[in-house]
C-alpha positions as CSV (number, residue, x, y, z in Angstrom):
1,X,13.3,-8.3,26.4
2,X,12.6,-5.3,28.3
3,X,10.4,-5.7,31.1
4,X,6.8,-4.3,30.6
5,X,6.0,-1.0,32.2
6,X,3.1,-1.2,34.9
7,X,0.7,0.3,32.7
8,X,1.3,-2.1,29.5
9,X,1.2,-4.8,31.8
10,X,-2.3,-4.3,33.1
11,X,-3.3,-3.8,29.2
12,X,-1.8,-7.2,28.7
13,X,-3.3,-8.6,31.2
14,X,-7.1,-7.0,30.6
15,X,-6.4,-7.9,26.6
16,X,-5.7,-11.8,27.6
17,X,-8.5,-11.7,29.4
18,X,-10.6,-10.8,26.3
19,X,-11.7,-7.3,27.7
20,X,-12.7,-5.1,24.6
21,X,-11.8,-1.7,26.3
22,X,-8.2,-3.2,26.4
23,X,-8.3,-4.2,23.2
24,X,-9.2,-0.8,21.8
25,X,-6.3,0.8,24.1
26,X,-3.9,-1.5,22.6
27,X,-4.7,-0.9,19.0
28,X,-4.9,2.8,19.8
29,X,-1.3,2.5,21.4
30,X,-0.1,0.9,17.9
31,X,-1.5,3.4,15.6
32,X,0.2,6.6,17.9
33,X,2.9,8.2,16.2
34,X,4.5,9.1,19.4
35,X,7.8,7.5,19.8
36,X,7.6,6.3,23.1
37,X,3.9,4.8,22.3
38,X,5.6,2.9,19.5
39,X,8.2,1.4,21.5
40,X,5.6,0.4,24.1
41,X,3.5,-1.1,21.2
42,X,6.2,-3.1,19.9
43,X,6.9,-4.4,23.3
44,X,3.3,-5.5,23.9
45,X,2.8,-7.1,20.6
46,X,6.4,-9.2,21.2
47,X,4.5,-10.4,24.4
48,X,1.4,-11.6,22.7
49,X,2.6,-12.9,19.6
50,X,2.8,-16.9,21.1
51,X,-1.0,-15.9,21.7
52,X,-1.7,-15.2,18.5
53,X,-2.0,-16.9,14.9
54,X,-5.3,-19.1,16.1
55,X,-7.7,-17.2,14.0
56,X,-9.1,-17.5,10.7
57,X,-8.6,-14.0,9.0
58,X,-11.0,-12.9,6.2
59,X,-10.3,-9.9,3.7
60,X,-13.5,-8.6,2.0
61,X,-13.6,-5.9,-0.5
62,X,-15.8,-4.8,-3.2
63,X,-16.6,-1.4,-4.7
64,X,-18.3,1.3,-2.6
65,X,-22.2,0.3,-2.6
66,X,-21.7,-3.3,-2.7
67,X,-22.8,-3.6,0.7
68,X,-19.9,-4.8,2.6
69,X,-21.1,-3.6,5.9
70,X,-24.1,-5.5,5.8
71,X,-22.6,-8.7,4.3
72,X,-19.9,-8.6,7.3
73,X,-22.7,-8.2,9.7
74,X,-24.9,-11.0,8.7
75,X,-21.6,-13.4,8.5
76,X,-20.7,-12.7,11.8
77,X,-24.0,-12.7,13.5
78,X,-24.2,-16.3,11.7
79,X,-20.8,-17.0,12.9
80,X,-21.6,-15.7,16.4
81,X,-25.4,-17.4,16.6
82,X,-25.0,-20.8,15.0
83,X,-21.6,-21.5,15.4
84,X,-20.6,-19.7,18.7
85,X,-17.6,-17.9,17.4
86,X,-16.0,-14.7,18.5
87,X,-15.7,-12.2,15.5
88,X,-13.5,-9.1,15.2
89,X,-14.3,-6.8,12.2
90,X,-11.4,-4.2,11.3
91,X,-13.1,-1.8,9.2
92,X,-10.9,0.6,7.4
93,X,-12.4,3.9,6.4
94,X,-11.2,6.3,4.0
95,X,-8.8,9.2,5.3
96,X,-9.3,13.0,3.6
97,X,-6.3,13.9,2.0
98,X,-7.4,17.5,2.7
99,X,-8.3,17.6,6.1
100,X,-6.6,14.1,7.5
101,X,-10.5,13.0,8.8
102,X,-12.2,9.9,8.3
103,X,-16.1,8.9,8.7
104,X,-15.2,5.7,11.2
105,X,-18.9,5.1,10.6
106,X,-18.9,1.1,10.5
107,X,-20.1,0.8,13.9
108,X,-23.5,2.4,13.0
109,X,-23.6,0.6,10.1
110,X,-23.2,-2.8,12.0
111,X,-25.8,-2.0,14.5
112,X,-26.5,-5.6,15.9
113,X,-23.1,-7.3,15.5
114,X,-21.6,-3.9,17.2
115,X,-24.3,-4.9,20.2
116,X,-23.0,-8.2,20.5
117,X,-21.1,-9.2,23.5
118,X,-18.9,-11.7,21.3
119,X,-18.3,-9.3,18.6
120,X,-15.8,-6.5,18.3
121,X,-15.6,-3.7,15.5
122,X,-12.8,-1.4,15.3
123,X,-12.8,1.4,12.6
124,X,-9.6,2.2,11.0
125,X,-8.6,5.3,9.7
126,X,-7.0,4.2,6.3
127,X,-4.3,7.3,6.7
128,X,-4.5,7.9,3.0
129,X,-2.6,4.5,2.1
130,X,-2.8,3.1,-1.1
131,X,-5.3,0.1,-1.4
132,X,-7.1,1.4,1.8
133,X,-5.4,-1.1,4.1
134,X,-4.3,0.9,7.4
135,X,-0.8,0.7,8.2
136,X,-1.0,-1.0,11.3
137,X,-4.0,-3.6,10.5
138,X,-1.6,-6.5,11.1
139,X,-0.8,-5.3,14.1
140,X,-4.5,-5.2,15.2
141,X,-5.0,-8.8,13.8
142,X,-2.4,-9.9,16.4
143,X,-4.0,-8.3,19.3
144,X,-7.6,-9.6,18.2
145,X,-6.4,-13.1,18.3
146,X,-4.6,-12.9,21.6
147,X,-7.7,-11.5,22.9
148,X,-9.4,-14.9,22.0
149,X,-11.3,-13.9,18.9
150,X,-11.8,-16.9,16.5
151,X,-12.7,-15.0,13.4
152,X,-10.9,-11.4,12.1
153,X,-12.7,-10.0,9.2
154,X,-11.0,-7.3,7.7
155,X,-13.0,-4.6,5.7
156,X,-11.3,-2.5,2.9
157,X,-12.2,1.0,1.3
158,X,-12.8,-0.3,-2.4
159,X,-11.2,-1.9,-5.0
160,X,-8.1,-0.6,-6.7
161,X,-4.9,-1.9,-8.2
162,X,-3.2,-1.4,-4.5
163,X,-6.0,-3.2,-2.7
164,X,-4.1,-6.5,-3.3
165,X,-2.2,-5.7,0.0
166,X,-4.6,-7.3,2.2
167,X,-4.0,-10.7,0.3
168,X,-0.8,-10.3,2.2
169,X,-2.6,-10.0,5.5
170,X,-5.7,-12.8,5.4
171,X,-6.7,-16.6,4.7
172,X,-9.0,-16.0,2.4
173,X,-9.7,-13.4,0.5
174,X,-13.4,-12.5,-0.6
175,X,-14.8,-10.0,-3.2
176,X,-18.2,-8.6,-3.2
177,X,-19.9,-8.0,-6.4
178,X,-23.4,-6.6,-6.9
179,X,-26.4,-7.4,-9.3
180,X,-25.6,-5.5,-12.7
181,X,-22.0,-5.9,-12.5
182,X,-21.3,-9.4,-11.5
183,X,-20.1,-10.7,-15.4
184,X,-18.1,-7.7,-16.2
185,X,-14.7,-8.6,-15.7
186,X,-13.4,-5.8,-17.9
187,X,-14.4,-3.3,-14.8
188,X,-11.9,-5.2,-12.6
189,X,-8.2,-5.0,-12.0
190,X,-6.5,-8.3,-12.9
191,X,-4.3,-8.0,-10.2
192,X,-7.8,-7.9,-8.1
193,X,-9.1,-11.2,-9.6
194,X,-5.7,-13.2,-9.3
195,X,-6.4,-12.7,-5.5
196,X,-9.4,-13.6,-5.1
197,X,-10.3,-17.0,-3.1
198,X,-14.2,-16.2,-3.2
199,X,-16.8,-14.1,-5.2
200,X,-20.2,-13.1,-3.7
201,X,-22.6,-11.6,-5.8
202,X,-24.8,-9.7,-3.3
203,X,-28.0,-7.8,-3.0
204,X,-29.8,-11.1,-4.6
205,X,-33.0,-9.7,-3.3
206,X,-36.6,-10.5,-4.5
207,X,-36.8,-10.1,-8.3
208,X,-32.9,-9.8,-8.6
209,X,-32.2,-13.7,-7.2
210,X,-32.9,-15.3,-10.4
211,X,-30.6,-13.0,-12.4
212,X,-27.9,-12.9,-9.5
213,X,-27.9,-16.7,-9.8
214,X,-27.2,-16.3,-13.8
215,X,-24.4,-13.8,-13.2
216,X,-23.3,-16.0,-10.6
217,X,-22.7,-18.9,-13.0
218,X,-21.5,-16.5,-15.9
219,X,-18.3,-15.2,-13.4
220,X,-18.0,-18.9,-12.5
221,X,-17.0,-19.8,-16.0
222,X,-15.0,-16.8,-16.8
223,X,-12.9,-17.2,-13.7
224,X,-11.7,-20.3,-15.5
225,X,-9.5,-18.0,-17.7
226,X,-7.5,-16.8,-14.7
227,X,-4.7,-19.2,-13.1
228,X,-5.3,-20.7,-9.8
229,X,-4.1,-18.5,-7.0
230,X,-3.8,-22.0,-4.9
231,X,-3.0,-25.1,-6.4
232,X,-6.2,-27.7,-6.3
233,X,-8.6,-24.6,-5.7
234,X,-10.6,-22.9,-8.3
235,X,-12.2,-19.5,-7.0
236,X,-16.0,-20.3,-6.1
237,X,-18.8,-17.9,-7.0
238,X,-21.6,-17.6,-4.5
239,X,-25.0,-15.4,-4.1
240,X,-26.4,-13.7,-1.1
241,X,-29.2,-11.7,0.1
242,X,-27.5,-9.9,3.3
243,X,-30.6,-8.2,4.3
244,X,-32.4,-11.7,3.8
245,X,-29.4,-13.5,5.4
246,X,-30.1,-15.8,2.7
247,X,-26.8,-17.5,1.4
248,X,-24.8,-16.7,4.3
249,X,-24.5,-20.2,5.6
250,X,-23.7,-21.7,2.1
251,X,-20.5,-18.7,1.9
252,X,-19.3,-19.9,5.4
253,X,-19.3,-23.7,4.3
254,X,-17.1,-22.7,1.2
255,X,-14.8,-20.7,3.7
256,X,-14.4,-24.0,5.7
257,X,-13.9,-25.9,2.8
258,X,-11.1,-23.4,1.3
259,X,-9.1,-23.7,4.8
260,X,-9.6,-27.3,5.0
261,X,-8.0,-27.7,1.3
262,X,-5.1,-25.0,2.4
263,X,-4.2,-27.0,5.3
264,X,-4.4,-30.6,3.9
265,X,-2.2,-29.6,1.0
266,X,0.2,-27.7,3.2
267,X,-0.4,-24.2,1.7
268,X,-2.0,-22.7,4.6
269,X,1.2,-22.8,6.5
270,X,3.3,-21.1,4.0
271,X,0.9,-18.5,3.5
272,X,1.2,-17.7,6.9
273,X,5.0,-17.4,6.8
274,X,4.7,-14.9,4.0
275,X,2.2,-12.9,5.7
276,X,4.5,-12.8,8.8
277,X,7.2,-11.8,6.1
278,X,5.1,-9.0,4.7
279,X,4.7,-7.6,7.8
280,X,8.2,-7.6,9.1
281,X,9.0,-5.6,5.8
282,X,6.2,-3.2,6.7
283,X,7.4,-2.7,10.2
284,X,11.1,-2.5,8.9
285,X,10.3,0.2,6.4
286,X,8.9,2.1,9.0
287,X,11.1,1.7,11.5
288,X,14.0,2.9,9.2
289,X,12.5,5.9,7.8
290,X,11.3,7.0,11.1
291,X,15.0,6.5,12.5
292,X,16.4,8.3,9.4
293,X,14.0,11.6,9.9
294,X,15.4,12.0,13.5
295,X,18.8,12.6,12.3
296,X,20.0,15.9,12.6
297,X,21.6,15.7,9.0
298,X,18.5,14.0,7.3
299,X,16.4,16.6,8.8
300,X,18.5,19.5,7.6
301,X,18.4,17.9,4.1
302,X,14.8,17.1,4.2
303,X,14.1,21.0,5.2
304,X,16.6,22.2,2.5
305,X,14.9,20.2,-0.4
306,X,11.0,21.3,0.9
307,X,12.6,24.9,0.4
308,X,13.8,24.1,-2.8
309,X,10.5,22.5,-4.2
310,X,8.6,25.6,-3.3
311,X,11.0,28.0,-5.2
312,X,10.6,28.9,-9.1
313,X,11.1,26.1,-11.6
314,X,11.7,23.2,-9.0
315,X,13.3,20.1,-10.2
316,X,12.1,17.4,-8.3
317,X,14.4,14.5,-10.2
318,X,17.6,16.7,-9.4
319,X,16.8,16.8,-6.3
320,X,15.9,13.3,-5.5
321,X,19.5,12.8,-6.9
322,X,21.5,14.9,-5.2
323,X,19.2,13.6,-1.7
324,X,20.4,10.0,-2.7
325,X,24.1,11.1,-3.3
326,X,23.9,12.8,0.2
327,X,22.1,9.8,1.7
328,X,25.2,7.4,0.7
329,X,27.8,9.9,1.6
330,X,26.2,10.0,5.1
331,X,25.8,6.5,5.9
332,X,28.7,4.9,3.3
333,X,32.1,5.4,4.2
């Protein structure tokens, strides 16, 4: 292994000491598109891997308006104040396809949590990726674990067919519903439901509390029609009011029960191995793609293809076939 540069070594030491500024800088390094930064981030991650893997990784998804940020803040404060946990939140914000910008406003929506010394919130742009899971989220999880965080929560953009990508990063996948939509399974993608470990009907406030309980019971019955994600574990359905902080303790108890079941049955270790394999595939594909684009022959081919697509009557299928043929001739002798 190549020796770390003084700057990277300093960053590593600060991160291992739990310095949040160093953690932020390390995540920024991993997100950089500069090749020199990519090489440094790989070195840093390799050095920190032995200190990672000890957190509980929670995925939180739900339609816009389901109250994900409010729920995460309530859960995070519960864990910090009552269970003495250090909590990191990786909040994925949608990126505009036109401007490339994102709001990155989760710190303002989690005011109490963002000010707590035992919490770390990192809004990350999704970079228009399908599923709303940022490309470097798995790397950020490893960095948060090395920095000593006990729980890492990944908040996704919203529910969609490819949102299930988060399932390959976390130990438990939680789906937030709202009162009035809790028993409508037709509106949810089957692939999402097959990945869910826990459904929470949120915003069970005031007069809506009884209706939320009824919807949760209906959802619980309906979910029995779906195959079990983990042998021996039926998807649980809970209700809560994030604003009133009611039901949060029960949800944490269910999360703990889920993890206890996975560990006692040997499924936890298998799931972690699958997470590592999925991460490697993502890193591998990106590395190969980046390497290919550095080759002059490939650069010329891409420039030629783009120019032909801009011409009259473009044939994208034909151009793709020609590109595949050219690449085969380049690498297969």
